[in-house]
Every structure is written in structure tokens, then in C-alpha cells.
C-alpha positions, 0 to 999 in steps of 0.5 A: 720623325718629320712628316711631308706632304706631297707635293713636295715644295723646294723648301722642303727638300733644303730643310732635309739632312741625311738620316732623317726619318720621314713618313710621307702623306699624298700622292705617291707613284711607283715605278720600276724598270719596266715603266720608267723608261717608258715615262722618260719617253712621255717626257721627252715627247711632251705627252706626260700629261696625256696620262695625267701624271703631273711630276712636279713636287712628286714622290716616285716609289721603285717598287711593283704594286701586287697583292703581296703588297709593296717593297722588296722584288718577289722571291717568287719570280722564276728566276730566283724561286727555281734556284731555291731547291739548288742552293739549299741543296748546297747548304742554303738553310734560310730564303729571305724574300717576300711571296708565295712560293709554289708547293713543290718548291716548299716540298724541296725546302723541307727535303734539303732542311731548308726554310724561307722567311719573309719579312712582313713587318715592312710589307705589312707596314707599307702596305697598311699606309696605302689608303687607294691604288690604282694604275694610271700609266702602261696597265699592260706591263701589270704590276710593273705600270705605274700606279698612283698610291694615296698613302697616309705616313709612309716611312723613309729614311732620308739616304742622299741630300745635298750632293752628300750620300748616307752610303 
């Protein structure tokens, strides 16, 4: 296990290899599809500093930040949750994701002899590694706004480095 502290230097990057297990301590930023194009526009317009965002040596975690934690996209998004009764009726017996479901969805799962499971070990683990969180840009996007997280020993595995991918 390698311990990384932000900001990350080029020398640290050179020393990482595919498959290395790391933990990250310091400041990381979150961003998903709603906010990252806006951040790109701020960079292109040379306005990023107006938000107090300094990306040199930073980490961007592709995640939303919600009371459910950080990690995979929530199962209770309308498009996902509304499909669960239909899929269950068709034979799906286990739905895996995160987030609370509506009571009527839970009833439908029971009716069609299906269950729902969450991945709390990952979400709970990541949530316990976050010391503080605050919105730093585009608050109107709610949980998809850019957040600044202060983390300690945030786990990750290197998947692409030096022009090589683990995939």
C-alpha cells in the first residue's frame, strides 16, 4: 500500500505502477457529467481561480456527493428505480446498488420475489475516510456540484499509468 498526499507531484506519479494499491490523504475534488464540462469552460475562459479551484497536483473523484455517501450512482434515480418492478416481474431476483428505495418499490420487489442489496462496505468505507466536505462550485447542481473533500487514507488502485492500462 502506497500513501499519497495531495497535491500530487510528477515524481509521485512516476513512481506509481498499474495495480499499486494506494490511499490518498488531503484535498480531492468531485465531479460528474453535470459539472466537469463547466469546469472545462472555466479553464478555457481562464476563470477557474474565481472559484478558488487550483487543479495543479489535484485529484478529481468521479462521483456525486450525497447523504448516502460517495461511490456508485444511486439506484433510486427515476430511470433505474422505475425499472426494478418490471425487471423483477421478468425474473430478476437481486438488484444491487445504493440508496433508499420508495416504499412502493419495496412492495413490488416483494410481490415479484425479488430483493435489493446495497454495497455499504465500499460506500461506508469511503464515507468514513472523508473528514469534511463543502460545495466549491455550481451549488445549483445539488449533489452533482463540485465538492472539495478533505480525506484521510482514501483507497484506490492504479488502473492506468505510463501509457498502459490494467484493462
